[in-house]
mmCIF file of the N, C-alpha and C atoms, coordinates in Angstrom:
data_MODEL
# 
_entry.id   MODEL 
# 
loop_
_atom_site.group_PDB 
_atom_site.id 
_atom_site.type_symbol 
_atom_site.label_atom_id 
_atom_site.label_alt_id 
_atom_site.label_comp_id 
_atom_site.label_asym_id 
_atom_site.label_entity_id 
_atom_site.label_seq_id 
_atom_site.pdbx_PDB_ins_code 
_atom_site.Cartn_x 
_atom_site.Cartn_y 
_atom_site.Cartn_z 
_atom_site.occupancy 
_atom_site.B_iso_or_equiv 
_atom_site.pdbx_formal_charge 
_atom_site.auth_seq_id 
_atom_site.auth_comp_id 
_atom_site.auth_asym_id 
_atom_site.auth_atom_id 
_atom_site.pdbx_PDB_model_num 
ATOM 1   N N  . MET A 1 1  ? -15.014 -0.600 6.822  1.00 0.00 ? 1  MET A N  1 
ATOM 2   C CA . MET A 1 1  ? -14.700 0.782  5.945  1.00 0.00 ? 1  MET A CA 1 
ATOM 3   C C  . MET A 1 1  ? -14.182 1.727  7.187  1.00 0.00 ? 1  MET A C  1 
ATOM 4   N N  . ALA A 1 2  ? -13.552 1.471  8.159  1.00 0.00 ? 2  ALA A N  1 
ATOM 5   C CA . ALA A 1 2  ? -12.881 1.922  9.118  1.00 0.00 ? 2  ALA A CA 1 
ATOM 6   C C  . ALA A 1 2  ? -11.358 1.201  8.725  1.00 0.00 ? 2  ALA A C  1 
ATOM 7   N N  . GLY A 1 3  ? -11.700 0.144  8.355  1.00 0.00 ? 3  GLY A N  1 
ATOM 8   C CA . GLY A 1 3  ? -10.383 -0.720 8.082  1.00 0.00 ? 3  GLY A CA 1 
ATOM 9   C C  . GLY A 1 3  ? -9.688  -0.346 7.071  1.00 0.00 ? 3  GLY A C  1 
ATOM 10  N N  . GLN A 1 4  ? -10.180 0.059  6.106  1.00 0.00 ? 4  GLN A N  1 
ATOM 11  C CA . GLN A 1 4  ? -9.887  0.225  5.249  1.00 0.00 ? 4  GLN A CA 1 
ATOM 12  C C  . GLN A 1 4  ? -8.955  2.165  5.117  1.00 0.00 ? 4  GLN A C  1 
ATOM 13  N N  . ALA A 1 5  ? -9.767  2.634  5.631  1.00 0.00 ? 5  ALA A N  1 
ATOM 14  C CA . ALA A 1 5  ? -9.358  4.054  5.827  1.00 0.00 ? 5  ALA A CA 1 
ATOM 15  C C  . ALA A 1 5  ? -7.488  3.889  7.265  1.00 0.00 ? 5  ALA A C  1 
ATOM 16  N N  . LYS A 1 6  ? -7.635  2.927  7.930  1.00 0.00 ? 6  LYS A N  1 
ATOM 17  C CA . LYS A 1 6  ? -6.645  2.737  8.748  1.00 0.00 ? 6  LYS A CA 1 
ATOM 18  C C  . LYS A 1 6  ? -5.560  2.620  7.872  1.00 0.00 ? 6  LYS A C  1 
ATOM 19  N N  . GLU A 1 7  ? -6.190  1.339  7.121  1.00 0.00 ? 7  GLU A N  1 
ATOM 20  C CA . GLU A 1 7  ? -4.768  0.957  6.470  1.00 0.00 ? 7  GLU A CA 1 
ATOM 21  C C  . GLU A 1 7  ? -4.385  2.053  4.931  1.00 0.00 ? 7  GLU A C  1 
ATOM 22  N N  . ARG A 1 8  ? -4.925  2.760  4.110  1.00 0.00 ? 8  ARG A N  1 
ATOM 23  C CA . ARG A 1 8  ? -4.723  3.776  3.763  1.00 0.00 ? 8  ARG A CA 1 
ATOM 24  C C  . ARG A 1 8  ? -3.981  4.894  4.700  1.00 0.00 ? 8  ARG A C  1 
ATOM 25  N N  . SER A 1 9  ? -4.291  4.650  5.907  1.00 0.00 ? 9  SER A N  1 
ATOM 26  C CA . SER A 1 9  ? -3.435  6.096  6.376  1.00 0.00 ? 9  SER A CA 1 
ATOM 27  C C  . SER A 1 9  ? -2.049  5.227  7.229  1.00 0.00 ? 9  SER A C  1 
ATOM 28  N N  . GLY A 1 10 ? -1.735  4.329  6.912  1.00 0.00 ? 10 GLY A N  1 
ATOM 29  C CA . GLY A 1 10 ? -0.695  3.904  7.548  1.00 0.00 ? 10 GLY A CA 1 
ATOM 30  C C  . GLY A 1 10 ? -0.650  3.477  9.062  1.00 0.00 ? 10 GLY A C  1 
ATOM 31  N N  . GLY A 1 11 ? -2.179  2.876  9.678  1.00 0.00 ? 11 GLY A N  1 
ATOM 32  C CA . GLY A 1 11 ? -2.626  3.048  10.751 1.00 0.00 ? 11 GLY A CA 1 
ATOM 33  C C  . GLY A 1 11 ? -2.424  4.037  11.811 1.00 0.00 ? 11 GLY A C  1 
ATOM 34  N N  . GLN A 1 12 ? -2.820  5.467  11.070 1.00 0.00 ? 12 GLN A N  1 
ATOM 35  C CA . GLN A 1 12 ? -2.984  6.612  12.143 1.00 0.00 ? 12 GLN A CA 1 
ATOM 36  C C  . GLN A 1 12 ? -4.286  6.511  12.333 1.00 0.00 ? 12 GLN A C  1 
ATOM 37  N N  . VAL A 1 13 ? -5.633  5.903  12.143 1.00 0.00 ? 13 VAL A N  1 
ATOM 38  C CA . VAL A 1 13 ? -7.174  5.996  12.125 1.00 0.00 ? 13 VAL A CA 1 
ATOM 39  C C  . VAL A 1 13 ? -6.857  5.624  13.805 1.00 0.00 ? 13 VAL A C  1 
ATOM 40  N N  . ASP A 1 14 ? -7.860  6.694  14.627 1.00 0.00 ? 14 ASP A N  1 
ATOM 41  C CA . ASP A 1 14 ? -8.538  6.369  15.719 1.00 0.00 ? 14 ASP A CA 1 
ATOM 42  C C  . ASP A 1 14 ? -9.747  5.921  15.824 1.00 0.00 ? 14 ASP A C  1 
ATOM 43  N N  . ASP A 1 15 ? -9.829  4.696  15.774 1.00 0.00 ? 15 ASP A N  1 
ATOM 44  C CA . ASP A 1 15 ? -11.158 4.220  15.825 1.00 0.00 ? 15 ASP A CA 1 
ATOM 45  C C  . ASP A 1 15 ? -12.499 4.446  17.771 1.00 0.00 ? 15 ASP A C  1 
ATOM 46  N N  . ARG A 1 16 ? -12.967 5.458  17.517 1.00 0.00 ? 16 ARG A N  1 
ATOM 47  C CA . ARG A 1 16 ? -13.187 5.867  18.600 1.00 0.00 ? 16 ARG A CA 1 
ATOM 48  C C  . ARG A 1 16 ? -14.743 5.638  18.743 1.00 0.00 ? 16 ARG A C  1 
ATOM 49  N N  . GLY A 1 17 ? -15.653 4.820  17.540 1.00 0.00 ? 17 GLY A N  1 
ATOM 50  C CA . GLY A 1 17 ? -17.183 4.063  17.916 1.00 0.00 ? 17 GLY A CA 1 
ATOM 51  C C  . GLY A 1 17 ? -18.099 5.530  17.638 1.00 0.00 ? 17 GLY A C  1 
ATOM 52  N N  . ALA A 1 18 ? -17.285 6.376  17.138 1.00 0.00 ? 18 ALA A N  1 
ATOM 53  C CA . ALA A 1 18 ? -18.101 7.663  16.759 1.00 0.00 ? 18 ALA A CA 1 
ATOM 54  C C  . ALA A 1 18 ? -18.651 7.714  15.624 1.00 0.00 ? 18 ALA A C  1 
ATOM 55  N N  . VAL A 1 19 ? -20.337 8.847  15.640 1.00 0.00 ? 19 VAL A N  1 
ATOM 56  C CA . VAL A 1 19 ? -21.139 8.513  14.622 1.00 0.00 ? 19 VAL A CA 1 
ATOM 57  C C  . VAL A 1 19 ? -19.868 9.213  13.398 1.00 0.00 ? 19 VAL A C  1 
ATOM 58  N N  . PHE A 1 20 ? -19.929 10.761 13.983 1.00 0.00 ? 20 PHE A N  1 
ATOM 59  C CA . PHE A 1 20 ? -19.505 11.231 12.808 1.00 0.00 ? 20 PHE A CA 1 
ATOM 60  C C  . PHE A 1 20 ? -18.001 11.751 13.178 1.00 0.00 ? 20 PHE A C  1 
ATOM 61  N N  . THR A 1 21 ? -17.300 11.489 12.092 1.00 0.00 ? 21 THR A N  1 
ATOM 62  C CA . THR A 1 21 ? -15.495 11.436 12.449 1.00 0.00 ? 21 THR A CA 1 
ATOM 63  C C  . THR A 1 21 ? -14.843 11.812 11.159 1.00 0.00 ? 21 THR A C  1 
ATOM 64  N N  . GLY A 1 22 ? -13.798 12.695 11.392 1.00 0.00 ? 22 GLY A N  1 
ATOM 65  C CA . GLY A 1 22 ? -13.087 13.012 10.128 1.00 0.00 ? 22 GLY A CA 1 
ATOM 66  C C  . GLY A 1 22 ? -11.939 12.008 9.031  1.00 0.00 ? 22 GLY A C  1 
ATOM 67  N N  . GLN A 1 23 ? -11.285 11.671 8.821  1.00 0.00 ? 23 GLN A N  1 
ATOM 68  C CA . GLN A 1 23 ? -11.000 11.063 7.858  1.00 0.00 ? 23 GLN A CA 1 
ATOM 69  C C  . GLN A 1 23 ? -10.356 10.438 8.633  1.00 0.00 ? 23 GLN A C  1 
ATOM 70  N N  . PHE A 1 24 ? -9.699  10.756 9.554  1.00 0.00 ? 24 PHE A N  1 
ATOM 71  C CA . PHE A 1 24 ? -8.729  9.903  10.713 1.00 0.00 ? 24 PHE A CA 1 
ATOM 72  C C  . PHE A 1 24 ? -9.133  9.444  11.538 1.00 0.00 ? 24 PHE A C  1 
ATOM 73  N N  . GLY A 1 25 ? -10.257 9.650  12.193 1.00 0.00 ? 25 GLY A N  1 
ATOM 74  C CA . GLY A 1 25 ? -11.275 8.610  12.626 1.00 0.00 ? 25 GLY A CA 1 
ATOM 75  C C  . GLY A 1 25 ? -11.193 9.872  14.065 1.00 0.00 ? 25 GLY A C  1 
ATOM 76  N N  . GLU A 1 26 ? -11.029 11.257 14.145 1.00 0.00 ? 26 GLU A N  1 
ATOM 77  C CA . GLU A 1 26 ? -10.936 11.912 14.971 1.00 0.00 ? 26 GLU A CA 1 
ATOM 78  C C  . GLU A 1 26 ? -12.201 12.255 15.079 1.00 0.00 ? 26 GLU A C  1 
ATOM 79  N N  . TYR A 1 27 ? -12.746 13.371 16.070 1.00 0.00 ? 27 TYR A N  1 
ATOM 80  C CA . TYR A 1 27 ? -13.924 13.798 16.732 1.00 0.00 ? 27 TYR A CA 1 
ATOM 81  C C  . TYR A 1 27 ? -14.209 15.114 15.451 1.00 0.00 ? 27 TYR A C  1 
ATOM 82  N N  . MET A 1 28 ? -15.144 15.131 15.000 1.00 0.00 ? 28 MET A N  1 
ATOM 83  C CA . MET A 1 28 ? -15.664 16.654 14.131 1.00 0.00 ? 28 MET A CA 1 
ATOM 84  C C  . MET A 1 28 ? -16.490 17.376 15.376 1.00 0.00 ? 28 MET A C  1 
ATOM 85  N N  . SER A 1 29 ? -15.995 18.579 15.113 1.00 0.00 ? 29 SER A N  1 
ATOM 86  C CA . SER A 1 29 ? -17.146 19.869 15.913 1.00 0.00 ? 29 SER A CA 1 
ATOM 87  C C  . SER A 1 29 ? -18.725 19.773 15.862 1.00 0.00 ? 29 SER A C  1 
ATOM 88  N N  . LYS A 1 30 ? -19.300 20.332 16.301 1.00 0.00 ? 30 LYS A N  1 
ATOM 89  C CA . LYS A 1 30 ? -20.589 20.065 16.386 1.00 0.00 ? 30 LYS A CA 1 
ATOM 90  C C  . LYS A 1 30 ? -21.051 21.443 15.334 1.00 0.00 ? 30 LYS A C  1 
ATOM 91  N N  . ASN A 1 31 ? -20.255 22.272 15.139 1.00 0.00 ? 31 ASN A N  1 
ATOM 92  C CA . ASN A 1 31 ? -20.290 23.177 14.507 1.00 0.00 ? 31 ASN A CA 1 
ATOM 93  C C  . ASN A 1 31 ? -20.395 22.779 12.687 1.00 0.00 ? 31 ASN A C  1 
ATOM 94  N N  . TYR A 1 32 ? -19.477 21.845 12.676 1.00 0.00 ? 32 TYR A N  1 
ATOM 95  C CA . TYR A 1 32 ? -18.692 21.584 11.390 1.00 0.00 ? 32 TYR A CA 1 
ATOM 96  C C  . TYR A 1 32 ? -20.248 20.862 10.651 1.00 0.00 ? 32 TYR A C  1 
ATOM 97  N N  . ILE A 1 33 ? -20.734 20.194 11.327 1.00 0.00 ? 33 ILE A N  1 
ATOM 98  C CA . ILE A 1 33 ? -21.531 18.664 11.395 1.00 0.00 ? 33 ILE A CA 1 
ATOM 99  C C  . ILE A 1 33 ? -22.722 19.706 11.453 1.00 0.00 ? 33 ILE A C  1 
ATOM 100 N N  . ASN A 1 34 ? -23.158 20.346 12.231 1.00 0.00 ? 34 ASN A N  1 
ATOM 101 C CA . ASN A 1 34 ? -24.791 21.246 11.581 1.00 0.00 ? 34 ASN A CA 1 
ATOM 102 C C  . ASN A 1 34 ? -24.579 22.071 10.564 1.00 0.00 ? 34 ASN A C  1 
ATOM 103 N N  . LEU A 1 35 ? -23.158 22.703 10.658 1.00 0.00 ? 35 LEU A N  1 
ATOM 104 C CA . LEU A 1 35 ? -23.318 23.985 8.909  1.00 0.00 ? 35 LEU A CA 1 
ATOM 105 C C  . LEU A 1 35 ? -23.490 22.809 7.610  1.00 0.00 ? 35 LEU A C  1 
ATOM 106 N N  . GLN A 1 36 ? -22.735 21.110 7.500  1.00 0.00 ? 36 GLN A N  1 
ATOM 107 C CA . GLN A 1 36 ? -22.950 20.477 6.403  1.00 0.00 ? 36 GLN A CA 1 
ATOM 108 C C  . GLN A 1 36 ? -24.203 19.952 6.208  1.00 0.00 ? 36 GLN A C  1 
ATOM 109 N N  . PHE A 1 37 ? -25.047 19.729 7.867  1.00 0.00 ? 37 PHE A N  1 
ATOM 110 C CA . PHE A 1 37 ? -26.246 19.499 7.573  1.00 0.00 ? 37 PHE A CA 1 
ATOM 111 C C  . PHE A 1 37 ? -27.325 19.841 7.065  1.00 0.00 ? 37 PHE A C  1 
ATOM 112 N N  . LYS A 1 38 ? -27.254 21.393 7.416  1.00 0.00 ? 38 LYS A N  1 
ATOM 113 C CA . LYS A 1 38 ? -27.911 22.510 6.581  1.00 0.00 ? 38 LYS A CA 1 
ATOM 114 C C  . LYS A 1 38 ? -27.563 22.624 5.332  1.00 0.00 ? 38 LYS A C  1 
ATOM 115 N N  . ARG A 1 39 ? -26.464 22.851 4.827  1.00 0.00 ? 39 ARG A N  1 
ATOM 116 C CA . ARG A 1 39 ? -25.504 22.982 3.514  1.00 0.00 ? 39 ARG A CA 1 
ATOM 117 C C  . ARG A 1 39 ? -26.826 21.482 2.805  1.00 0.00 ? 39 ARG A C  1 
ATOM 118 N N  . LEU A 1 40 ? -26.433 20.157 4.121  1.00 0.00 ? 40 LEU A N  1 
ATOM 119 C CA . LEU A 1 40 ? -27.625 19.677 2.700  1.00 0.00 ? 40 LEU A CA 1 
ATOM 120 C C  . LEU A 1 40 ? -28.685 19.732 2.535  1.00 0.00 ? 40 LEU A C  1 
ATOM 121 N N  . LEU A 1 41 ? -29.574 19.882 3.603  1.00 0.00 ? 41 LEU A N  1 
ATOM 122 C CA . LEU A 1 41 ? -31.020 20.459 3.467  1.00 0.00 ? 41 LEU A CA 1 
ATOM 123 C C  . LEU A 1 41 ? -30.911 21.265 2.691  1.00 0.00 ? 41 LEU A C  1 
ATOM 124 N N  . LYS A 1 42 ? -30.591 22.578 2.291  1.00 0.00 ? 42 LYS A N  1 
ATOM 125 C CA . LYS A 1 42 ? -30.685 23.958 1.226  1.00 0.00 ? 42 LYS A CA 1 
ATOM 126 C C  . LYS A 1 42 ? -30.838 23.296 -0.186 1.00 0.00 ? 42 LYS A C  1 
ATOM 127 N N  . LYS A 1 43 ? -29.319 22.330 -0.452 1.00 0.00 ? 43 LYS A N  1 
ATOM 128 C CA . LYS A 1 43 ? -29.123 21.664 -1.805 1.00 0.00 ? 43 LYS A CA 1 
ATOM 129 C C  . LYS A 1 43 ? -30.725 20.711 -1.911 1.00 0.00 ? 43 LYS A C  1 
ATOM 130 N N  . HIS A 1 44 ? -31.354 20.187 -1.342 1.00 0.00 ? 44 HIS A N  1 
ATOM 131 C CA . HIS A 1 44 ? -32.408 19.202 -1.237 1.00 0.00 ? 44 HIS A CA 1 
ATOM 132 C C  . HIS A 1 44 ? -33.886 19.605 -1.374 1.00 0.00 ? 44 HIS A C  1 
ATOM 133 N N  . ASP A 1 45 ? -33.327 21.494 -0.963 1.00 0.00 ? 45 ASP A N  1 
ATOM 134 C CA . ASP A 1 45 ? -35.086 21.851 -0.499 1.00 0.00 ? 45 ASP A CA 1 
ATOM 135 C C  . ASP A 1 45 ? -35.781 21.832 0.157  1.00 0.00 ? 45 ASP A C  1 
ATOM 136 N N  . PHE A 1 46 ? -34.671 20.920 1.690  1.00 0.00 ? 46 PHE A N  1 
ATOM 137 C CA . PHE A 1 46 ? -35.252 20.550 2.271  1.00 0.00 ? 46 PHE A CA 1 
ATOM 138 C C  . PHE A 1 46 ? -36.101 21.545 3.763  1.00 0.00 ? 46 PHE A C  1 
ATOM 139 N N  . PRO A 1 47 ? -36.948 21.764 4.596  1.00 0.00 ? 47 PRO A N  1 
ATOM 140 C CA . PRO A 1 47 ? -37.517 22.264 5.642  1.00 0.00 ? 47 PRO A CA 1 
ATOM 141 C C  . PRO A 1 47 ? -35.889 22.657 6.600  1.00 0.00 ? 47 PRO A C  1 
ATOM 142 N N  . THR A 1 48 ? -36.314 23.962 7.308  1.00 0.00 ? 48 THR A N  1 
ATOM 143 C CA . THR A 1 48 ? -35.043 23.903 8.123  1.00 0.00 ? 48 THR A CA 1 
ATOM 144 C C  . THR A 1 48 ? -35.509 22.910 9.420  1.00 0.00 ? 48 THR A C  1 
ATOM 145 N N  . LEU A 1 49 ? -34.525 21.881 9.451  1.00 0.00 ? 49 LEU A N  1 
ATOM 146 C CA . LEU A 1 49 ? -33.850 20.744 10.443 1.00 0.00 ? 49 LEU A CA 1 
ATOM 147 C C  . LEU A 1 49 ? -33.164 21.422 11.590 1.00 0.00 ? 49 LEU A C  1 
ATOM 148 N N  . TYR A 1 50 ? -33.355 20.776 12.792 1.00 0.00 ? 50 TYR A N  1 
ATOM 149 C CA . TYR A 1 50 ? -32.373 20.699 13.780 1.00 0.00 ? 50 TYR A CA 1 
ATOM 150 C C  . TYR A 1 50 ? -31.693 19.270 14.213 1.00 0.00 ? 50 TYR A C  1 
ATOM 151 N N  . LEU A 1 51 ? -30.364 18.689 14.427 1.00 0.00 ? 51 LEU A N  1 
ATOM 152 C CA . LEU A 1 51 ? -30.118 17.536 14.413 1.00 0.00 ? 51 LEU A CA 1 
ATOM 153 C C  . LEU A 1 51 ? -30.624 17.434 16.199 1.00 0.00 ? 51 LEU A C  1 
ATOM 154 N N  . ILE A 1 52 ? -30.882 18.179 16.966 1.00 0.00 ? 52 ILE A N  1 
ATOM 155 C CA . ILE A 1 52 ? -31.064 17.436 18.365 1.00 0.00 ? 52 ILE A CA 1 
ATOM 156 C C  . ILE A 1 52 ? -32.651 17.251 18.366 1.00 0.00 ? 52 ILE A C  1 
ATOM 157 N N  . ASP A 1 53 ? -33.040 18.227 17.253 1.00 0.00 ? 53 ASP A N  1 
ATOM 158 C CA . ASP A 1 53 ? -34.706 17.381 17.078 1.00 0.00 ? 53 ASP A CA 1 
ATOM 159 C C  . ASP A 1 53 ? -34.947 16.190 16.738 1.00 0.00 ? 53 ASP A C  1 
ATOM 160 N N  . ILE A 1 54 ? -34.134 15.919 15.885 1.00 0.00 ? 54 ILE A N  1 
ATOM 161 C CA . ILE A 1 54 ? -34.256 14.877 15.259 1.00 0.00 ? 54 ILE A CA 1 
ATOM 162 C C  . ILE A 1 54 ? -34.116 13.649 16.184 1.00 0.00 ? 54 ILE A C  1 
ATOM 163 N N  . SER A 1 55 ? -32.427 13.827 17.306 1.00 0.00 ? 55 SER A N  1 
ATOM 164 C CA . SER A 1 55 ? -32.735 12.438 17.943 1.00 0.00 ? 55 SER A CA 1 
ATOM 165 C C  . SER A 1 55 ? -33.524 12.716 19.249 1.00 0.00 ? 55 SER A C  1 
ATOM 166 N N  . GLN A 1 56 ? -33.928 13.606 19.593 1.00 0.00 ? 56 GLN A N  1 
ATOM 167 C CA . GLN A 1 56 ? -34.968 13.765 20.735 1.00 0.00 ? 56 GLN A CA 1 
ATOM 168 C C  . GLN A 1 56 ? -36.279 13.072 19.813 1.00 0.00 ? 56 GLN A C  1 
ATOM 169 N N  . HIS A 1 57 ? -36.504 12.901 18.699 1.00 0.00 ? 57 HIS A N  1 
ATOM 170 C CA . HIS A 1 57 ? -37.952 12.650 17.815 1.00 0.00 ? 57 HIS A CA 1 
ATOM 171 C C  . HIS A 1 57 ? -37.316 10.679 18.073 1.00 0.00 ? 57 HIS A C  1 
ATOM 172 N N  . LEU A 1 58 ? -36.213 10.569 17.959 1.00 0.00 ? 58 LEU A N  1 
ATOM 173 C CA . LEU A 1 58 ? -36.066 9.172  18.041 1.00 0.00 ? 58 LEU A CA 1 
ATOM 174 C C  . LEU A 1 58 ? -35.930 8.785  18.934 1.00 0.00 ? 58 LEU A C  1 
ATOM 175 N N  . LEU A 1 59 ? -35.575 9.501  20.075 1.00 0.00 ? 59 LEU A N  1 
ATOM 176 C CA . LEU A 1 59 ? -35.911 9.014  21.719 1.00 0.00 ? 59 LEU A CA 1 
ATOM 177 C C  . LEU A 1 59 ? -37.011 8.409  22.127 1.00 0.00 ? 59 LEU A C  1 
ATOM 178 N N  . GLU A 1 60 ? -37.875 9.827  21.844 1.00 0.00 ? 60 GLU A N  1 
ATOM 179 C CA . GLU A 1 60 ? -39.392 9.509  22.217 1.00 0.00 ? 60 GLU A CA 1 
ATOM 180 C C  . GLU A 1 60 ? -39.887 8.340  21.145 1.00 0.00 ? 60 GLU A C  1 
ATOM 181 N N  . CYS A 1 61 ? -39.905 7.989  20.171 1.00 0.00 ? 61 CYS A N  1 
ATOM 182 C CA . CYS A 1 61 ? -40.140 6.957  18.952 1.00 0.00 ? 61 CYS A CA 1 
ATOM 183 C C  . CYS A 1 61 ? -39.829 5.760  20.184 1.00 0.00 ? 61 CYS A C  1 
ATOM 184 N N  . GLN A 1 62 ? -38.560 5.864  20.643 1.00 0.00 ? 62 GLN A N  1 
ATOM 185 C CA . GLN A 1 62 ? -38.085 4.344  21.336 1.00 0.00 ? 62 GLN A CA 1 
ATOM 186 C C  . GLN A 1 62 ? -38.875 4.316  22.675 1.00 0.00 ? 62 GLN A C  1 
ATOM 187 N N  . THR A 1 63 ? -38.829 4.828  23.245 1.00 0.00 ? 63 THR A N  1 
ATOM 188 C CA . THR A 1 63 ? -39.355 5.368  24.403 1.00 0.00 ? 63 THR A CA 1 
ATOM 189 C C  . THR A 1 63 ? -40.914 4.835  24.451 1.00 0.00 ? 63 THR A C  1 
ATOM 190 N N  . VAL A 1 64 ? -41.984 5.269  23.777 1.00 0.00 ? 64 VAL A N  1 
ATOM 191 C CA . VAL A 1 64 ? -43.039 4.866  23.235 1.00 0.00 ? 64 VAL A CA 1 
ATOM 192 C C  . VAL A 1 64 ? -42.721 2.861  22.636 1.00 0.00 ? 64 VAL A C  1 
ATOM 193 N N  . GLU A 1 65 ? -41.863 2.577  21.862 1.00 0.00 ? 65 GLU A N  1 
ATOM 194 C CA . GLU A 1 65 ? -41.660 1.261  21.526 1.00 0.00 ? 65 GLU A CA 1 
ATOM 195 C C  . GLU A 1 65 ? -41.757 0.216  22.825 1.00 0.00 ? 65 GLU A C  1 
ATOM 196 N N  . VAL A 1 66 ? -40.768 0.854  24.032 1.00 0.00 ? 66 VAL A N  1 
ATOM 197 C CA . VAL A 1 66 ? -40.864 -0.239 25.307 1.00 0.00 ? 66 VAL A CA 1 
ATOM 198 C C  . VAL A 1 66 ? -41.914 0.125  25.559 1.00 0.00 ? 66 VAL A C  1 
ATOM 199 N N  . GLY A 1 67 ? -42.795 0.697  25.705 1.00 0.00 ? 67 GLY A N  1 
ATOM 200 C CA . GLY A 1 67 ? -44.174 1.143  26.824 1.00 0.00 ? 67 GLY A CA 1 
ATOM 201 C C  . GLY A 1 67 ? -44.114 2.042  27.407 1.00 0.00 ? 67 GLY A C  1 
ATOM 202 N N  . ALA A 1 68 ? -43.394 2.665  27.739 1.00 0.00 ? 68 ALA A N  1 
ATOM 203 C CA . ALA A 1 68 ? -42.970 4.274  28.188 1.00 0.00 ? 68 ALA A CA 1 
ATOM 204 C C  . ALA A 1 68 ? -43.882 5.178  27.571 1.00 0.00 ? 68 ALA A C  1 
ATOM 205 N N  . THR A 1 69 ? -44.303 6.690  28.354 1.00 0.00 ? 69 THR A N  1 
ATOM 206 C CA . THR A 1 69 ? -45.382 7.314  27.840 1.00 0.00 ? 69 THR A CA 1 
ATOM 207 C C  . THR A 1 69 ? -44.571 8.343  27.775 1.00 0.00 ? 69 THR A C  1 
ATOM 208 N N  . VAL A 1 70 ? -44.651 9.513  26.271 1.00 0.00 ? 70 VAL A N  1 
ATOM 209 C CA . VAL A 1 70 ? -44.208 10.933 26.153 1.00 0.00 ? 70 VAL A CA 1 
ATOM 210 C C  . VAL A 1 70 ? -45.330 11.678 26.519 1.00 0.00 ? 70 VAL A C  1 
ATOM 211 N N  . ILE A 1 71 ? -44.783 12.647 27.193 1.00 0.00 ? 71 ILE A N  1 
ATOM 212 C CA . ILE A 1 71 ? -45.921 13.988 27.623 1.00 0.00 ? 71 ILE A CA 1 
ATOM 213 C C  . ILE A 1 71 ? -45.098 14.981 27.563 1.00 0.00 ? 71 ILE A C  1 
ATOM 214 N N  . GLY A 1 72 ? -45.578 15.358 26.147 1.00 0.00 ? 72 GLY A N  1 
ATOM 215 C CA . GLY A 1 72 ? -44.476 16.842 25.936 1.00 0.00 ? 72 GLY A CA 1 
ATOM 216 C C  . GLY A 1 72 ? -43.250 16.606 25.560 1.00 0.00 ? 72 GLY A C  1 
ATOM 217 N N  . ALA A 1 73 ? -42.161 17.853 26.602 1.00 0.00 ? 73 ALA A N  1 
ATOM 218 C CA . ALA A 1 73 ? -40.882 16.930 26.401 1.00 0.00 ? 73 ALA A CA 1 
ATOM 219 C C  . ALA A 1 73 ? -40.704 16.080 27.498 1.00 0.00 ? 73 ALA A C  1 
ATOM 220 N N  . ASN A 1 74 ? -41.478 15.722 28.648 1.00 0.00 ? 74 ASN A N  1 
ATOM 221 C CA . ASN A 1 74 ? -40.919 14.334 29.331 1.00 0.00 ? 74 ASN A CA 1 
ATOM 222 C C  . ASN A 1 74 ? -41.164 13.443 29.270 1.00 0.00 ? 74 ASN A C  1 
ATOM 223 N N  . ILE A 1 75 ? -40.123 11.854 29.231 1.00 0.00 ? 75 ILE A N  1 
ATOM 224 C CA . ILE A 1 75 ? -40.522 10.987 29.086 1.00 0.00 ? 75 ILE A CA 1 
ATOM 225 C C  . ILE A 1 75 ? -40.595 10.653 30.498 1.00 0.00 ? 75 ILE A C  1 
ATOM 226 N N  . ASN A 1 76 ? -41.753 9.889  31.026 1.00 0.00 ? 76 ASN A N  1 
ATOM 227 C CA . ASN A 1 76 ? -42.397 8.931  32.070 1.00 0.00 ? 76 ASN A CA 1 
ATOM 228 C C  . ASN A 1 76 ? -42.473 7.576  31.689 1.00 0.00 ? 76 ASN A C  1 
ATOM 229 N N  . LEU A 1 77 ? -41.097 6.818  31.962 1.00 0.00 ? 77 LEU A N  1 
ATOM 230 C CA . LEU A 1 77 ? -40.428 5.568  32.369 1.00 0.00 ? 77 LEU A CA 1 
ATOM 231 C C  . LEU A 1 77 ? -41.522 4.584  33.524 1.00 0.00 ? 77 LEU A C  1 
ATOM 232 N N  . ALA A 1 78 ? -42.280 5.886  34.336 1.00 0.00 ? 78 ALA A N  1 
ATOM 233 C CA . ALA A 1 78 ? -42.957 4.755  35.476 1.00 0.00 ? 78 ALA A CA 1 
ATOM 234 C C  . ALA A 1 78 ? -44.009 4.221  34.757 1.00 0.00 ? 78 ALA A C  1 
ATOM 235 N N  . ASP A 1 79 ? -44.607 3.732  33.685 1.00 0.00 ? 79 ASP A N  1 
ATOM 236 C CA . ASP A 1 79 ? -45.345 3.161  33.266 1.00 0.00 ? 79 ASP A CA 1 
ATOM 237 C C  . ASP A 1 79 ? -44.782 1.855  32.761 1.00 0.00 ? 79 ASP A C  1 
ATOM 238 N N  . LYS A 1 80 ? -43.679 1.860  32.507 1.00 0.00 ? 80 LYS A N  1 
ATOM 239 C CA . LYS A 1 80 ? -43.257 0.179  32.092 1.00 0.00 ? 80 LYS A CA 1 
ATOM 240 C C  . LYS A 1 80 ? -42.839 -0.695 33.460 1.00 0.00 ? 80 LYS A C  1 
# 
């Protein structure tokens, strides 16, 4: 996909390896990403969610998979 965008742009795409980028590989502002995420949730009648909460949940799930414990907001890696 990035290769196709680079080809279409005449080689002007900057592949930074970022998850969310603009058309030419530039970083997107967190405000723009959050706004688009809120619009997507509203369009599909989802409850209010925040990307930071989702990423924290993902981190906690992966931490538990490797055998550590999660207590509240604290991740205890000493168990591993």
